[in-house]
Each structure stands twice: as C-alpha cells, then as structure tokens.
GUTI-21964 format. One record per residue: residue number from 1; chain; x, y, z of N, C-alpha, C in turn. Coordinates in steps of 0.05 Angstrom, whole numbers, plus 5000, padded with zeros to 4 digits. Layout:
REM GUTI-21964
- NUM	A	X	Y	Z	X	Y	Z	X	Y	Z
...
***
This chain:
REM GUTI-21964
- 1	A	3628	4078	8733	3624	4063	8753	3618	4075	8784
- 2	A	3614	4058	8795	3597	4071	8820	3609	4078	8843
- 3	A	3618	4106	8841	3638	4119	8855	3640	4144	8856
- 4	A	3633	4151	8880	3633	4190	8884	3668	4202	8883
- 5	A	3683	4187	8885	3707	4197	8888	3730	4194	8862
- 6	A	3719	4187	8844	3751	4186	8830	3752	4207	8818
- 7	A	3776	4208	8797	3796	4235	8791	3773	4241	8769
- 8	A	3786	4253	8748	3769	4274	8726	3770	4250	8714
- 9	A	3754	4243	8682	3759	4233	8655	3785	4237	8648
- 10	A	3797	4271	8646	3821	4275	8634	3850	4267	8649
- 11	A	3847	4265	8680	3864	4255	8690	3868	4220	8689
- 12	A	3841	4205	8686	3836	4178	8679	3853	4171	8660
- 13	A	3849	4187	8630	3861	4180	8601	3895	4183	8606
- 14	A	3902	4207	8622	3929	4209	8623	3940	4191	8636
- 15	A	3931	4172	8661	3936	4148	8675	3932	4128	8656
- 16	A	3918	4117	8635	3915	4104	8620	3949	4105	8607
- 17	A	3963	4127	8591	3970	4131	8578	3994	4131	8584
- 18	A	4004	4130	8610	4022	4131	8633	4023	4102	8633
- 19	A	4012	4085	8637	4008	4061	8652	4000	4045	8635
- 20	A	4010	4049	8605	4006	4029	8576	3977	4007	8571
- 21	A	3954	4032	8590	3931	4017	8581	3918	4025	8556
- 22	A	3915	4008	8544	3907	4019	8513	3875	4003	8509
- 23	A	3865	4006	8527	3830	3997	8511	3816	4000	8551
- 24	A	3782	4016	8548	3772	4012	8567	3742	3999	8560
- 25	A	3730	3996	8577	3704	3992	8578	3686	4009	8602
- 26	A	3671	4026	8586	3649	4042	8612	3617	4025	8609
- 27	A	3611	4026	8622	3580	4024	8632	3554	4038	8621
- 28	A	3562	4054	8609	3541	4069	8600	3552	4099	8591
- 29	A	3530	4110	8567	3548	4142	8549	3551	4158	8578
- 30	A	3576	4167	8576	3581	4189	8593	3600	4209	8574
- 31	A	3579	4233	8570	3597	4257	8552	3615	4271	8563
- 32	A	3623	4273	8583	3646	4285	8585	3678	4253	8585
- 33	A	3668	4232	8595	3686	4212	8589	3689	4201	8565
- 34	A	3678	4206	8542	3673	4212	8518	3697	4231	8504
- 35	A	3686	4249	8513	3707	4275	8502	3733	4273	8517
- 36	A	3747	4264	8535	3766	4256	8546	3779	4242	8526
- 37	A	3764	4217	8518	3784	4196	8494	3782	4207	8477
- 38	A	3770	4231	8457	3773	4237	8435	3820	4239	8435
- 39	A	3817	4225	8405	3845	4224	8396	3860	4218	8420
- 40	A	3857	4206	8434	3875	4189	8452	3880	4155	8436
- 41	A	3863	4155	8417	3879	4129	8408	3866	4098	8434
- 42	A	3857	4103	8455	3846	4083	8472	3817	4062	8460
- 43	A	3817	4043	8457	3800	4025	8445	3772	4033	8461
- 44	A	3751	4038	8458	3737	4037	8478	3700	4009	8473
- 45	A	3696	3993	8494	3670	3979	8494	3655	4002	8510
- 46	A	3633	4002	8495	3611	4021	8511	3573	3999	8509
- 47	A	3575	3996	8541	3547	3990	8542	3527	4015	8546
- 48	A	3504	4007	8536	3482	4032	8540	3460	4017	8568
- 49	A	3458	4045	8582	3457	4039	8609	3430	4024	8598
- 50	A	3431	4012	8631	3408	3986	8635	3381	3998	8629
- 51	A	3380	4027	8641	3347	4036	8640	3342	4038	8610
- 52	A	3357	4043	8593	3356	4048	8567	3345	4024	8549
- 53	A	3359	3999	8559	3347	3973	8542	3326	3966	8541
- 54	A	3300	3971	8544	3274	3959	8541	3267	3990	8512
- 55	A	3276	4007	8518	3262	4028	8495	3276	4023	8467
- 56	A	3307	4017	8476	3324	4014	8462	3316	3988	8441
- 57	A	3310	3968	8449	3292	3940	8438	3256	3940	8425
- 58	A	3242	3966	8437	3212	3966	8422	3213	3989	8408
- 59	A	3228	4017	8408	3229	4034	8389	3247	4047	8377
- 60	A	3251	4028	8352	3266	4039	8337	3277	4074	8333
- 61	A	3258	4089	8340	3264	4119	8333	3272	4116	8356
- 62	A	3281	4108	8385	3284	4114	8409	3318	4119	8403
- 63	A	3314	4083	8390	3354	4077	8388	3364	4099	8358
- 64	A	3356	4107	8343	3353	4132	8329	3372	4154	8336
- 65	A	3359	4169	8365	3359	4181	8379	3387	4178	8392
- 66	A	3390	4154	8408	3406	4151	8430	3431	4140	8409
- 67	A	3436	4139	8389	3463	4129	8376	3467	4156	8356
- 68	A	3460	4173	8349	3459	4202	8351	3471	4221	8372
- 69	A	3461	4208	8390	3465	4232	8422	3494	4218	8428
- 70	A	3494	4195	8432	3523	4185	8441	3532	4165	8428
- 71	A	3535	4172	8408	3561	4159	8381	3569	4174	8367
- 72	A	3555	4180	8343	3561	4198	8332	3575	4219	8330
- 73	A	3563	4239	8355	3589	4257	8353	3611	4257	8355
- 74	A	3631	4228	8370	3651	4216	8379	3660	4204	8362
- 75	A	3652	4191	8332	3654	4168	8321	3681	4177	8306
- 76	A	3679	4199	8301	3707	4204	8282	3728	4206	8295
- 77	A	3725	4212	8330	3751	4212	8343	3757	4204	8370
- 78	A	3729	4176	8377	3744	4156	8394	3743	4126	8376
- 79	A	3754	4112	8386	3765	4091	8379	3746	4073	8392
- 80	A	3718	4067	8385	3702	4052	8391	3701	4013	8382
- 81	A	3704	3998	8407	3709	3973	8394	3684	3954	8391
- 82	A	3670	3964	8407	3639	3947	8414	3621	3967	8428
- 83	A	3593	3960	8415	3568	3969	8440	3550	3952	8456
- 84	A	3548	3951	8468	3540	3930	8482	3510	3936	8498
- 85	A	3491	3914	8484	3465	3923	8500	3463	3893	8524
- 86	A	3455	3903	8544	3453	3887	8567	3479	3870	8562
- 87	A	3486	3880	8593	3516	3870	8613	3505	3850	8635
- 88	A	3504	3828	8630	3504	3802	8653	3464	3812	8657
- 89	A	3454	3812	8627	3421	3812	8632	3411	3785	8626
- 90	A	3416	3769	8612	3411	3741	8607	3424	3722	8626
- 91	A	3401	3704	8634	3365	3707	8634	3366	3729	8657
- 92	A	3340	3739	8648	3334	3767	8674	3299	3777	8658
- 93	A	3295	3799	8672	3276	3808	8662	3282	3826	8632
- 94	A	3306	3832	8632	3305	3858	8614	3324	3840	8588
- 95	A	3324	3809	8591	3331	3799	8574	3316	3795	8542
- 96	A	3296	3798	8547	3284	3787	8510	3293	3823	8504
- 97	A	3294	3847	8507	3300	3865	8493	3330	3871	8485
- 98	A	3343	3855	8487	3367	3852	8476	3373	3846	8444
- 99	A	3354	3820	8439	3355	3817	8408	3349	3839	8397
- 100	A	3326	3857	8404	3318	3873	8382	3338	3899	8389
- 101	A	3349	3899	8415	3360	3928	8421	3383	3928	8400
- 102	A	3394	3905	8395	3419	3899	8383	3418	3903	8361
- 103	A	3389	3897	8343	3386	3902	8309	3382	3930	8310
- 104	A	3359	3945	8335	3357	3972	8326	3374	3992	8325
- 105	A	3397	3987	8332	3417	4014	8347	3443	3991	8322
- 106	A	3446	3974	8322	3466	3966	8291	3448	3975	8269
- 107	A	3417	3983	8267	3416	3990	8246	3406	4019	8237
- 108	A	3409	4035	8260	3420	4060	8268	3447	4070	8258
- 109	A	3464	4051	8268	3500	4066	8269	3499	4058	8234
- 110	A	3485	4034	8222	3493	4037	8197	3477	4058	8177
- 111	A	3459	4058	8182	3445	4089	8170	3467	4117	8176
- 112	A	3470	4116	8198	3482	4131	8197	3515	4130	8194
- 113	A	3528	4117	8173	3550	4111	8156	3568	4095	8178
- 114	A	3560	4090	8208	3581	4071	8223	3577	4042	8228
- 115	A	3604	4032	8220	3608	4003	8228	3613	3985	8251
- 116	A	3609	4003	8276	3615	3987	8308	3594	3965	8307
- 117	A	3608	3947	8320	3598	3921	8318	3575	3931	8353
- 118	A	3552	3910	8345	3541	3910	8370	3540	3879	8385
- 119	A	3530	3884	8416	3539	3852	8412	3527	3855	8450
- 120	A	3534	3844	8460	3514	3833	8488	3544	3811	8506
- 121	A	3530	3825	8536	3557	3810	8548	3543	3795	8574
- 122	A	3550	3765	8577	3544	3748	8591	3562	3739	8611
- 123	A	3545	3735	8634	3566	3722	8659	3568	3687	8653
- 124	A	3579	3677	8666	3584	3647	8667	3563	3628	8678
- 125	A	3535	3658	8690	3515	3650	8700	3499	3628	8677
- 126	A	3502	3636	8654	3489	3629	8625	3497	3597	8626
- 127	A	3515	3590	8629	3526	3556	8629	3505	3540	8649
- 128	A	3501	3520	8636	3492	3493	8653	3499	3485	8661
- 129	A	3518	3466	8644	3536	3445	8645	3566	3443	8643
- 130	A	3588	3455	8661	3613	3461	8650	3633	3445	8665
- 131	A	3627	3429	8675	3649	3398	8667	3644	3380	8662
- 132	A	3667	3359	8647	3689	3387	8638	3682	3405	8616
- 133	A	3711	3416	8607	3701	3450	8582	3687	3431	8572
- 134	A	3699	3410	8549	3691	3396	8528	3656	3393	8529
- 135	A	3649	3389	8553	3621	3383	8555	3603	3410	8555
- 136	A	3614	3437	8557	3602	3464	8559	3574	3462	8549
- 137	A	3551	3472	8556	3534	3479	8546	3515	3500	8565
- 138	A	3511	3516	8541	3481	3546	8559	3459	3527	8581
- 139	A	3446	3542	8593	3429	3535	8604	3398	3526	8587
- 140	A	3371	3524	8599	3357	3522	8573	3345	3546	8584
- 141	A	3345	3561	8609	3345	3591	8611	3361	3611	8596
- 142	A	3386	3609	8597	3398	3632	8586	3392	3615	8552
- 143	A	3384	3601	8545	3393	3590	8515	3365	3597	8495
- 144	A	3340	3606	8503	3316	3618	8491	3328	3646	8486
- 145	A	3349	3658	8499	3362	3685	8486	3372	3675	8475
- 146	A	3392	3673	8486	3420	3666	8470	3425	3656	8441
- 147	A	3402	3637	8443	3400	3620	8415	3393	3643	8385
- 148	A	3383	3654	8382	3379	3677	8366	3398	3703	8367
- 149	A	3413	3700	8398	3437	3721	8393	3454	3710	8377
- 150	A	3462	3688	8391	3486	3677	8374	3491	3670	8342
- 151	A	3460	3666	8335	3459	3660	8306	3458	3695	8289
- 152	A	3451	3713	8300	3456	3744	8294	3483	3747	8295
- 153	A	3497	3738	8315	3523	3747	8323	3542	3727	8300
- 154	A	3538	3702	8296	3547	3687	8273	3546	3703	8247
- 155	A	3530	3717	8242	3517	3728	8204	3535	3743	8210
- 156	A	3542	3761	8232	3558	3778	8230	3584	3780	8231
- 157	A	3584	3758	8242	3620	3758	8259	3628	3781	8275
- 158	A	3605	3785	8295	3619	3786	8320	3621	3775	8346
- 159	A	3636	3781	8363	3641	3766	8386	3613	3765	8401
- 160	A	3620	3750	8426	3601	3752	8441	3620	3760	8468
- 161	A	3612	3777	8492	3631	3786	8499	3624	3771	8535
- 162	A	3635	3764	8550	3644	3744	8571	3647	3743	8592
- 163	A	3638	3756	8621	3653	3766	8636	3663	3734	8652
- 164	A	3695	3733	8655	3704	3708	8669	3713	3713	8700
- 165	A	3707	3702	8722	3717	3702	8750	3727	3686	8754
- 166	A	3753	3665	8759	3763	3649	8771	3748	3644	8797
- 167	A	3756	3672	8811	3746	3680	8834	3733	3672	8845
- 168	A	3704	3679	8823	3674	3664	8839	3675	3636	8836
- 169	A	3693	3618	8821	3683	3588	8823	3699	3570	8838
- 170	A	3727	3592	8849	3738	3581	8871	3718	3587	8896
- 171	A	3711	3606	8897	3692	3619	8930	3669	3595	8927
- 172	A	3663	3585	8906	3638	3571	8908	3644	3544	8914
- 173	A	3668	3537	8909	3675	3507	8906	3700	3505	8912
- 174	A	3708	3515	8947	3738	3514	8953	3751	3483	8957
- 175	A	3726	3472	8959	3740	3438	8969	3748	3425	8948
- 176	A	3729	3435	8927	3740	3420	8897	3763	3430	8882
- 177	A	3766	3460	8889	3777	3479	8865	3806	3489	8879
- 178	A	3833	3477	8867	3857	3483	8875	3860	3518	8874
- 179	A	3868	3529	8899	3879	3552	8894	3898	3566	8872
- 180	A	3913	3546	8874	3934	3556	8848	3923	3546	8822
- 181	A	3904	3533	8820	3891	3529	8798	3882	3554	8780
- 182	A	3872	3568	8805	3852	3589	8801	3862	3613	8795
- 183	A	3894	3619	8811	3912	3642	8801	3940	3640	8778
- 184	A	3930	3614	8769	3952	3608	8748	3978	3601	8758
- 185	A	3984	3585	8788	4010	3584	8798	4009	3543	8792
- 186	A	3994	3535	8777	3991	3507	8782	4017	3499	8766
- 187	A	4030	3479	8772	4061	3470	8754	4054	3449	8732
- 188	A	4036	3441	8733	4014	3418	8711	3993	3412	8710
- 189	A	3974	3406	8696	3948	3401	8686	3944	3393	8713
- 190	A	3910	3402	8714	3900	3391	8744	3875	3380	8728
- 191	A	3864	3391	8709	3839	3382	8701	3843	3365	8662
- 192	A	3844	3336	8664	3850	3327	8635	3813	3324	8626
- 193	A	3809	3338	8603	3790	3328	8587	3793	3320	8558
- 194	A	3793	3297	8562	3806	3280	8537	3831	3286	8536
- 195	A	3845	3300	8506	3867	3310	8498	3879	3329	8506
- 196	A	3859	3348	8518	3856	3383	8533	3869	3363	8563
- 197	A	3888	3388	8565	3897	3386	8599	3899	3417	8601
- 198	A	3882	3421	8623	3885	3455	8636	3892	3451	8658
- 199	A	3910	3476	8662	3934	3476	8680	3922	3515	8696
- 200	A	3903	3521	8691	3892	3533	8691	3850	3541	8697
- 201	A	3839	3559	8710	3821	3558	8710	3799	3578	8692
- 202	A	3817	3590	8686	3810	3614	8671	3807	3603	8641
- 203	A	3824	3587	8632	3818	3574	8615	3799	3555	8602
- 204	A	3796	3542	8628	3775	3518	8629	3752	3529	8623
- 205	A	3747	3547	8636	3720	3574	8635	3715	3586	8607
- 206	A	3734	3606	8591	3736	3605	8573	3727	3583	8546
- 207	A	3744	3557	8552	3733	3545	8537	3709	3526	8534
- 208	A	3693	3530	8566	3662	3518	8564	3643	3535	8559
- 209	A	3653	3560	8548	3636	3583	8536	3643	3580	8504
- 210	A	3665	3574	8492	3671	3557	8471	3651	3530	8459
- 211	A	3657	3509	8482	3650	3484	8471	3610	3497	8474
- 212	A	3605	3514	8490	3566	3522	8488	3560	3530	8464
- 213	A	3582	3556	8462	3570	3568	8431	3577	3539	8404
- 214	A	3601	3533	8412	3602	3514	8380	3575	3482	8384
- 215	A	3567	3482	8405	3529	3467	8406	3513	3477	8399
- 216	A	3510	3502	8392	3494	3518	8376	3492	3517	8353
- 217	A	3516	3512	8340	3521	3526	8317	3536	3557	8318
- 218	A	3552	3564	8342	3562	3593	8336	3599	3581	8334
- 219	A	3598	3566	8324	3622	3556	8320	3644	3592	8306
- 220	A	3631	3609	8293	3634	3621	8275	3641	3651	8297
- 221	A	3635	3647	8323	3626	3678	8341	3649	3675	8364
- 222	A	3665	3695	8356	3687	3696	8374	3682	3708	8402
- 223	A	3693	3699	8428	3701	3702	8450	3711	3729	8458
- 224	A	3703	3754	8476	3724	3778	8487	3716	3770	8512
- 225	A	3737	3770	8529	3738	3776	8554	3732	3793	8561
- 226	A	3703	3809	8577	3706	3841	8574	3700	3839	8601
- 227	A	3706	3822	8626	3719	3834	8653	3731	3804	8668
- 228	A	3748	3804	8673	3759	3792	8694	3777	3805	8715
- 229	A	3772	3792	8733	3790	3810	8756	3785	3791	8782
- 230	A	3808	3804	8811	3804	3791	8832	3807	3811	8859
- 231	A	3777	3806	8872	3783	3825	8897	3811	3823	8921
- 232	A	3819	3855	8913	3845	3849	8944	3831	3860	8967
- 233	A	3818	3853	8974	3795	3856	9002	3766	3860	9002
- 234	A	3751	3860	9035	3726	3860	9035	3708	3829	9034
- 235	A	3723	3805	9035	3713	3787	9044	3730	3765	9056
- 236	A	3719	3737	9030	3728	3715	9044	3767	3716	9039
- 237	A	3778	3698	9053	3813	3699	9063	3831	3705	9040
- 238	A	3814	3706	9019	3824	3688	8985	3826	3722	8979
- 239	A	3811	3738	8989	3802	3770	8972	3836	3785	8983
- 240	A	3857	3783	8984	3876	3800	8996	3890	3815	8971
- 241	A	3903	3828	8973	3925	3847	8948	3943	3828	8936
- 242	A	3947	3814	8946	3968	3785	8949	3957	3760	8926
- 243	A	3939	3756	8929	3925	3747	8912	3917	3761	8880
- 244	A	3902	3786	8888	3889	3800	8864	3919	3811	8849
- 245	A	3941	3811	8853	3967	3819	8847	3974	3793	8829
- 246	A	3974	3770	8838	3977	3753	8829	3964	3748	8816
- 247	A	3940	3744	8807	3916	3728	8795	3924	3746	8767
- 248	A	3919	3775	8774	3923	3799	8743	3950	3800	8732
- 249	A	3977	3792	8749	3985	3795	8731	4000	3760	8719
- 250	A	3997	3748	8726	3995	3720	8711	3965	3726	8687
- 251	A	3944	3739	8696	3929	3728	8670	3937	3744	8643
- 252	A	3951	3771	8654	3967	3790	8633	3993	3776	8622
- 253	A	4007	3760	8639	4027	3742	8622	4009	3721	8611
- 254	A	3996	3702	8609	3981	3691	8601	3974	3701	8575
- 255	A	3961	3722	8576	3952	3743	8548	3979	3754	8524
- 256	A	3991	3757	8542	4020	3762	8520	4037	3736	8515
- 257	A	4030	3716	8524	4042	3703	8511	4022	3692	8492
- 258	A	4006	3695	8480	3982	3683	8455	3988	3656	8468
- 259	A	3990	3641	8478	3989	3611	8482	3950	3602	8475
- 260	A	3937	3628	8482	3909	3618	8477	3899	3591	8502
- 261	A	3888	3578	8490	3874	3564	8512	3867	3534	8490
- 262	A	3872	3513	8511	3873	3484	8502	3856	3477	8479
- 263	A	3836	3491	8479	3813	3480	8458	3820	3507	8438
- 264	A	3834	3531	8445	3840	3536	8422	3866	3552	8425
- 265	A	3887	3532	8417	3911	3547	8419	3916	3562	8397
- 266	A	3940	3582	8409	3949	3603	8392	3927	3626	8382
- 267	A	3909	3626	8404	3890	3647	8402	3891	3673	8412
- 268	A	3892	3690	8405	3896	3720	8410	3877	3735	8434
- 269	A	3882	3732	8455	3862	3740	8478	3852	3764	8481
- 270	A	3829	3777	8476	3817	3803	8476	3807	3806	8507
- 271	A	3822	3817	8528	3818	3803	8559	3817	3834	8566
- 272	A	3797	3842	8587	3790	3874	8599	3795	3872	8626
- 273	A	3809	3876	8633	3815	3873	8662	3803	3894	8684
- 274	A	3777	3886	8703	3770	3891	8728	3778	3892	8757
- 275	A	3777	3914	8756	3767	3945	8757	3794	3959	8750
- 276	A	3792	3986	8735	3807	4007	8737	3801	4011	8756
- 277	A	3788	4020	8780	3787	4044	8802	3774	4020	8827
- 278	A	3780	4016	8849	3754	4011	8863	3731	4031	8875
- 279	A	3712	4019	8881	3688	4036	8873	3667	4042	8906
- 280	A	3665	4063	8912	3660	4069	8948	3627	4066	8946
- 281	A	3610	4072	8916	3586	4064	8921	3576	4038	8921
- 282	A	3590	4022	8911	3581	3988	8912	3574	3973	8937
- 283	A	3560	3948	8933	3554	3943	8963	3581	3937	8979
- 284	A	3578	3946	9005	3601	3936	9029	3617	3907	9017
- 285	A	3642	3901	9021	3656	3875	9018	3678	3882	9002
- 286	A	3672	3857	8984	3678	3845	8960	3687	3871	8926
- 287	A	3659	3871	8921	3650	3892	8906	3658	3927	8909
- 288	A	3671	3923	8925	3687	3954	8930	3720	3951	8918
- 289	A	3716	3927	8918	3755	3927	8927	3763	3907	8902
- 290	A	3751	3916	8870	3764	3902	8855	3780	3926	8831
- 291	A	3785	3948	8843	3811	3960	8832	3830	3953	8832
- 292	A	3845	3966	8814	3870	3969	8811	3897	3986	8818
- 293	A	3866	4013	8818	3880	4035	8833	3853	4046	8853
- 294	A	3863	4059	8872	3850	4080	8897	3843	4104	8876
- 295	A	3821	4120	8889	3811	4137	8878	3836	4152	8873
- 296	A	3851	4158	8894	3866	4183	8886	3892	4173	8873
- 297	A	3891	4153	8850	3904	4141	8826	3930	4129	8843
- 298	A	3930	4121	8862	3957	4107	8875	3951	4077	8865
- 299	A	3965	4061	8867	3963	4030	8858	3950	4019	8881
- 300	A	3939	4006	8881	3927	3981	8896	3950	3956	8900
- 301	A	3953	3954	8876	3981	3932	8862	4000	3936	8849
- 302	A	4008	3935	8837	4022	3939	8807	4015	3917	8791
- 303	A	4000	3928	8774	3997	3904	8749	4025	3908	8731
- 304	A	4036	3889	8710	4057	3888	8690	4039	3890	8662
- 305	A	4025	3915	8653	4013	3917	8622	4024	3923	8603
***
C-alpha cells in the first residue's frame, strides 16, 4: 500500500481476525507481511512488483530466484490463493511480458512442488464494447495480449482477476447512470438485456467481462473480483462516507446472498474489497480515501463482513 503511517503487519493480521476478514490482496512481496500471515489461515493474493515484471517475463532464472525468495519459504504456512503477474498492465508498456511471466513463474512453482495458480489482473479498461452486458467484448488493443493469456488460463482452469468499480462508471457518465443502480439501491430492473434484468451496475460489469471471455473461447475461465470499492472523500459529491458505506455493505450482502449475477445465477462471487486502509501517499483526492479503516485502525465506516 502507498502509505507511510500504517500499523504493523502483525497488528493488521490481528485486526483482520477481529473483523472476520479472511482474505487479503497485497501488491508486492513483503517479508514482514508474509511472516505475519504465517499460520493465520488468511487467504492471500500476491502480486509481483511492477518493476520485476519485465525480468520475470524474459528471464526464467530470475523467475526461479523470485519464487525461491518470495513464495517457497512461506508456502507451508501462508495460504496463497493466486500469484499475479501485472495489475492493470493490459494494455500498456509491460503488457507483452505478462504471458511469459505467467509461464516462467508457474514453471518455477511447479519445479518447487507448488501448485499455486498464476494469473493477471485487469481493469474494466480492457473492455471495448460494454453495453448491454451480453454484447461485451474486449478492445482490440487489449485482445492482442488477453487472447493468448485467456487461452492459457482456460487450459489451466485458472481465473482471470478483474478490478470492478461501479464508482468510475458512474462518475464517467452520471447523466446516463442512476446512482441507486451503482449503489445496489435500485428497487427493480434498471437495464433489460434480452431475458436478463439488471438491478445493479456491479453485476452488469461482471457479466460484461463474462460475455467478453465467452466471445474468445474463455467460457471455462472463472472471474475473481480482485478489487471493488467506493471512495469516502476527496472528490466528486458522490465520494462520501455514506455512499462508501452503502456500496460496500450492499456489495458484501450481495456476495453473501449467493445470488450470483443474471448471466451466472447462483455463482459464488469471490470479491476483494478495496481497500483496507486509507493511503496517505496516493495522489491527493479520492485515491487516498478508499480505506475502510484509518491508519490508526479506527473505522472510516462499518462494513458487515
């Protein structure tokens, strides 16, 4: 996290246990965090550092050393869920390194006797056509990278990680999107897509990704929502504590309902809330204010996890 005032990793793990938080997502290997997570039972998504991605994709020996340093010493006591090569790097300057990095790191893990899935995380920016959800399709710019990645993930039955933020969709087009639709407060169908009705924007966004995957032969690739949140301050009038509380609690309730989405009814949503803490080193504005907790571990707002 981009902050210099956070509690110690052991304090964070204790906070997670006290608040029924069973999974975490960290954005780079951190020995202190990994040590604190030993035998905690907390599931972990761990990204590779952005600055290592090129080497991981071009140098199998580097990938082997990286795995030996950052995963092998902890694998017996840390519950790794996924190892992520690139967070929102598609499309972009590092996108071409993601597929070989997945191959190299997965191969090194296999060589170490570990079967931890390796994948990548994308933003909704990879979507070219997004309305209605059934017409979802990846942009051509993203598809040149995602096509072979999705084929690999399908062959390994590994999910794609997707960061889903109805907040960004709403502020990008507030005239066309109802705030209640973005906050899970709509009382009935807002968007009708064939025989499927959508009452919240989150489901529509997830199903757009589902349609995009299906369109390129990725029907067997699952979706994990690796980030979703709502800022509590720092920007537009809708970035409020009340709206953040509403969004996060309604999202959690939706996950616990096991209703799935219109395209995937009954699907057991796997969602990671963003973020645990406010981050004082992020750019000024909303980016600093996604946390459920302040750095002193007091709540910004309460979430019924």
